[in-house]
N, C-alpha and C positions, 0 to 999 in steps of 0.2 A: 442482731445475732443471727440473721439469715445470711449475712455476708461470708462469714466463715464456711457455711454449709456450700455456698455456691464455689467458694475457692477450692474446697476439698474436692467437690465433685468435678471440676476441672482439672485437677491433678489425677483422680481418679481415672477419668476416661481416657488421659494420656497415657497412664499406666496400662490401662487395658487394650490401647492401641497398639503399644508395643510389646505386648504379651508378658509382661512383667510378673510372672510368677502366679498370676491369678486364672485359675480355671473354672467358670461357672459349673462345669460338668463333674466336677469333683467336690461338691459341696459337703460330701460327707467328711472329707479331709479337715476341715473347720474344727470338726469337734473330736479329732483325734490327735494326741500328742505324737508327733514325728520327730524323733531324735536326730536325725539327718536333715531336719527342716525347722529349726524352732523358730518361733515368731521374734522379729526384731523389728525396731523403729524403722530399719532401713528397707524392710521388705514391702512388695505391692500388697501382699495379704493384709498386712497390718494398716496399710493406707485404708483399704477398702473397708475393713472392719471398724476402723476409727470413724468413717464417715457414716456407717450405719449406726454405732455406737452414740456419735454426737449428735446425730437427727433426733433420738430418741431423748438424750440427755438435756437438750434445749426445751423439750416439754415438759419436764421436770424440774426446773430451776425454782419454782415457786412452792414446791412440795419438797421440804427438807428430809424428811424421813424416807421417802421413797428415792429421793436422790441419792441418798448414802447407801442405800441397800442396792439400788442399781450400780453405783459406780464400785461397792465392793465385789457383787457377784461377776462384773467386768474383769475387775482386777484379778479376782482368783481364776477365771478364766485364762486371762492373759498369762498369769504364772503357770498354770498347767501346760497352755501351749509352747512355754519356753521351758520349763524344766520337769514336765510329767507330774506324776503322783504325788510329788514332794511338797504340792501345795498343801497337803494334809499336815505338814510340819510347820508351815506358816499359821495356819489355824489353830495347832497346839500351842505355838509361842503365843499368839494372840489371847488364847484362853487362859494359859497359865499366868501372864503377867497382867492380864485384866482382873483376875482374881485376887492375885498378890496386891495390887494396887489398890483395890477394895477394902482388903483387909488391912493394909497400913493405915487408910483413912480411918478405919473404924477403931483402931486402937491407939490413938494420939497421945493418950497419957502414958503409955509404956515403951519407954525407950528400948528397953532392951529386945522386948517383942518385935518392934519396929525393925530393928538392926537384924534380927533372925530371919525375918521376912524378905529383906532386902539380900540377905545372903543367901536365901532359898532360891530367890529369882536369878541372881549372879551364877549359883551353880547349876541350875538348869540351862541356863543360856550359855556359859561357858562349856558345861558339859556336853551339850550338843555341838558346838564347834569343834571342842577336841576330838568328839567321837569321829567326827567327819574329816577333820584336817589332820590330825596328829595321830589318830590311833595307828594307821597303817604306817607312819614315818617311825613310831616307836617300834612296831612289831618288826618292820624291816631292819631297822638299826639294831635291833636284838639279834635277828638271825644274822647279819653280817658279823657282828662282833663274837658270835658263837662260832660261826666257820672258821674266823680268823684266828680264834683260841684254838680250836679243834686243829689248825694247821700248823699254829706255832707249838702247842704242847704235844702233838702227835697223838690226839685222841679222836679216834677214826668213829666213835659212836656219835660223837657230836655233830659230825659232817653229816652222817647218815641218817640221822633222826630229824634234821631240818627239814621245814615244809618249804614249799614254794612261797614268796613272797606275794602280797596281795595288794590290791589298790580298790581305796573306797570312793565310790561315786560322790561327788561334792555338790550338794542342792545348790541351784543357781541362786545368787544373791543371800545366801544364808548368812554372811558375815554382815551385811549391810542391815537386814530386817531384825538381826538379834541385837546388834549395837544400839538401832533406834528403840528397840524394846527395854533394853538395859537403862538407855537415858531417860526413859519416861518413869520408871521405877526410882531411879536415883532422883530425880527432879521432884516426884511426890515425897520422897523421904527428906530433902532437903527443904520443902515447902514451897518450891517454885512453881507447880502446877497442882491442880486439883484433879483427883481421879475421875475418869470417866462414869457416867451412870449407865450407860449401855454398852452391852458387849459388842454389838454390831457397829457402834462409832468407834470403839478401839480396834475393831479388824479393819474398819475403813482408813484409820490412820496408818496402821502396819502394812497393809496391802496396797494402799494407792499406787496404781500401775505405774505411773511416768518415772517414779524413783526406785521401785521395788527392787528390781534385780542388779542395778550397778549404781544406786545412790542419784543424787546426793542423799546423805543422812541427814533428816529433817529432824529437828527438835520438836517436841510435843508443844512447848509454848509457842513455837512460830506457827504451828500447823492447826492446832485445835481450834483457836479462834477463827480462823478463815473457813473452816468445814461448816460451821453454822451459818455464815452468812450467805446471803443469797447471790450467787455468781452472776456478775453483770460485766459483760465484755464489752469494752469501749472499742472503738475504731483504732484508738492507739497500742491498746493491749492486743488486740488481733494482729495489728502489724508488727509489733514488738515478738509476739510469739511466732509469727511467720519467719521473721528476720532470724530468730534463733533455729528454728527448726531447719531453714535453709542452710545456716551456717553449719550447723552439726552434721546435716546430711552430706556438705561438701568436703568437712574436713575427715569424717569418716570413710565414705565411698571412693573419693577421689584421690586425697593425699595419704592418708594412713594405710588403706587396703593395697593401693598400687604398690607405694613405695616398700610395703611389707612383703607382699607377695614376689615381686620382680626383683628386690634387692636385697633387702634388709634380712630375711629369712635364709638366703643363700648364704649369706657371710657369717652368721652366728651357728649354721648347721656345720660348716666346715671352714673355720678362720685359717687354718693352715693352708689351704688352697689358695689363698687370696693375699696380695701383697700389704704392707701396713698401712699405706694410704688408702686401701680399698676397706680395711678393717676399720680405720679412723672415720671414713664416711659412711660406714656401717653403723657405728656408734651414733654418728650425727644423725643419720636416717633414723635410728631406734628412737632416739630422743623426741624427734618430731612426730615419730608414728605412735607413742604412747601418748604424746600430748593430744594431737589430733583426734585419736581414738577414744581416749577417756573425756576430755573436754568435748568432744563432739557430740558424745551420748548426754552428757550433763546438758549441753545447749538444747538437743532435742527434748530431754524431759522437762527443763525449766520452761520451754516453750509450750509444749502440750499441756503442761500442769496450768500454765498460765491461762490457756483456752478454757479450762474447766474451773476458773476463778479461785486457783490456788497459786501464790508467788513463792517460788523458792527462793533462797539467797544464792548468791553468785557462787561457782564452786572453783572456778579458776580465774585468776586475774593477770593473764600475761606473766607466768611464773619464770620465763627464762630472761626476763629483763629485770630479775633481781640482783642486788649488788651485793648480797650477803647470803649465806645459808639460811639464816634465821629469817630473812626477808622471803626467800624462796618457799618455806613451809608457811608463810602467811598468804602466799598465793597460789600455791600448789594444792589440789584437793582439799579444799578448805573445809569443808563439812567434816573430814575425818581428822586432819590436823587440829581443829578446834575442839573435836570430840576428845582427842587423845589429851590435850591440853587440859581441859575442864574436869574430865572424868578419871584420867590416870595420873597426869603429872601433878595436877594439884593434889589429888588424894595421897601421892606420895611425898608430900611437903612442899612442892614448887620450889620457890627461891626464897622460902621463909625461914630456912634453917641453916644459914650461911653457904659461902661460894661452892665449898667441895661438896656439900649434898645437892646443891644445885646441879653440879656437873654431872654427880652420879644419878639424880633425877632424869636429867635430859638424855643421857645414855640409854637406862633403862626403858624410858617412855619410847625412844625410837627403836630399840632393839625389839620390845613387844609389839612396836608399829610393824616390824619387819615380819615378826611371826604372824601378825594378823593377815600377811598375804599368803601364807602358806607354810606348810612344815618342810622347809628345805634349807640347807646349811646357805644356800647362797642369799635367800631372804634375810637369814640372820646376818651374813656378813653385809649386806646392804643396809639393814636398820643399825647395825652397829657403826658401820661408817658414818651415817648421817647422825647418829648420836656422839660420836666423837668430834665430828665437824661443828655441831651446834655447841658442844661444850668449849671446843676451841676459839670459837668465836666470843662465847661469853665471857671467856678468859682473858681475850685479848681488849674486849671492851672494858673489863674492869681493871686492866694494868696499863692501858694507853688511851688516854683520854681524846686525842684525835680521833680514834677509830669509833667513838660513840656516836658520831654524827650518822644519821641514817637519811634516806631518801633525799629530798632536796637541800637539805642541809649540806650535801657532798658537795665538793668541787666537779664540775664536769670530768675532768681527768680521772679523778679518783673512781666516779661512778662507773665510767667506761672501763675501767681497769678491774674494778669489781664485779661488773657484769661478765667480762670474760672467765675471769678466775671462777666465779661462782658457776657458770655455765660447765666450763670444764670438770669442776668438782662434782656436779651432778650427773654429767656424762660419764665420769668413772664409776660412780655408782650403779648407773643403768647397765653399764658392761655386766655386772653380777647379778642385777635383777632379771635380764633377759637371757643370759646363757643357760645352757642346760645344767651346768655344773660350776662349781668354784673353779675346777682345773679348765674348763672351756673357757672361761673368763679370763683367766692368766694367760691362756693361748692367745686371745684376742690382744692382750697388752703385749705379750711378747713380739707378736708381728708387727706392731705399732712401733717398738722402740728398737727391734733388730733388723726389721725388713721392710723399712719405711718405702723407699722406692717413690720418691715423687715424680719420677718421669712416667708412671703409672697412670697419673690424673689425666692426661690427655685422651688416651685410648678409653679411660672410664667414661669421661663425658661424650665420647663419640660412640661408645657402645651401649650407652644407658642415657639417652638424650632426654626421654621423658622422665627418667628418675631424677635428672639433674634439674631438669626445669621445675618440677614439683618440690624438690629440695629447696630450691633458690626462693621459689614463690611461697613456700610456707613459712621459711625464716623473715622473709621481706614482710610478709603480713602481720606476723607475730610481733614484730619490732616497730610497727607503725604507731605513730602516737596515739593515744588514746581518744583524741579529738577526730581522729578519722574514722575510727570505729563508731563514734557516735553521730559521724555526719552521715555515714553510710546508714546506720540504724534509722536515724530521722527521714532519710530518702525513702526507705522501704515504708515506714510506718504511715507517713504522709501521702504515699502513691493511691491514685484510684484503684478500686478494687480490680478492675480488669488488668491494671498494670502488675498490681500483686500477684495474680494469678499467672501472668506472663512470667513472673519472677521465678515462680515456684515450678513451673513447667519447664523452665530453661534449666533450673538445678536438677530436676529429676532427669532430665534428657543427658545432661554432662554426667550426672551418676552413673547413668545405664551404659554410657560410653566407655567409662572406666572400670565397669563392672568386672570381677574375675568370674570366672568358671564357677566356682562354687561358693557358698554363702562364708563369710570371714566373721565370726562372732566377735563381740567387743571383747578387748583384751581382760576387761575386769569382771566378765562374767565367770571366771575361773576363781576369782576370789571371794 
């Protein structure tokens, strides 16, 4: 266990030598929430704090209760440093569902009461989500409709009495910890897990900091058995965690942040100023950006959790190598897609009530999945598009036997064609996911189809050499065979300690060289 301490100390010394955000003379800042400088996995401040946190953690391995309390307190502190006083909302959610779970277990013979308790939990959790995510949308939509009606019917009073629109601050990670808490209650109701006996244990599960603010969404049935075991970090686990942390750091800090700040944001901020080929490259860039950003966070979360003795399931599995839309959703944000399948799609009836009902259930599941990302027409359009695509693929499979083949059953030519088609369908959806509005997304498409100008490709490569290199490098790495990733992972895992420390130092150094002027939050912090 001492090996990881030395490894992290080496990284900390390097960060301090380059002045990476940590100033010992400003220790008071460690205890205050700073909205302009939230705590992220990629900041020097987190690295230093994690070193100190882990040094104490190793002394508590044999004391389960002390370890759970200690990690819970650090998790709440981490959430406070990331999202401010909204950590009280997290405590409220944990307390509410802990009590509901205990009540469900105590009334095992009363089916009606159990259903009412589940409904109560759903109302509390979904009510919080609605209040923070959708209240401002509904209010602003009402004001817009009222203003339009006033202009249409010449009712001046409607226009004069309209108040200014407002925006509600969205607590960081609220969608993730509420979905996690909801799954716990539903699983208790379905008899899949037993309710936890201690409130602090449930708070530990909900607030566990590696996956708190941006997932993965961890099921209670996977997490709870591990939290009571004595964490024993083997050399293989330490190396695997290190590999994941390095991969996540490079994905986020080098590829995602750089192409975002230096190219993708410029395209989507003003698509009309660029040619169609530049807009298309911007779409390809955003597809890579959001993948590297989100999978990078997931990699770091999984790696850090592994160092703490908790193994999360994989959250991304090379999604752009999918040959169908259905396969894409089995590889992209797996913790959310499986959550929607198990707790929403199945509850709606799944595929048990005929083909037409299956199509409707797929569409509704993805539409609500789009709304989960935020109260916006563009998210609804994105979700609806994927719902239609999934239903269309299901229809094709039902009516054309040759399309039922998946994975290795496909011929190489059909699989390559399927990957190309699926990738561009997904990119089409990303346009509306990223654009500021549906009309802005339409403008991107308009430029691609009416002002393509392929001759602009060469000036782009000459004007954005680093962006071009990172785009090419990112996609090449993504499409490398799985055995290549496994070989590199084994290389890092089996390397001597000093060599592993060198890997981390090099990764930090490279990340610092590509670092932008300000902190670039993870994309999914806003969801």
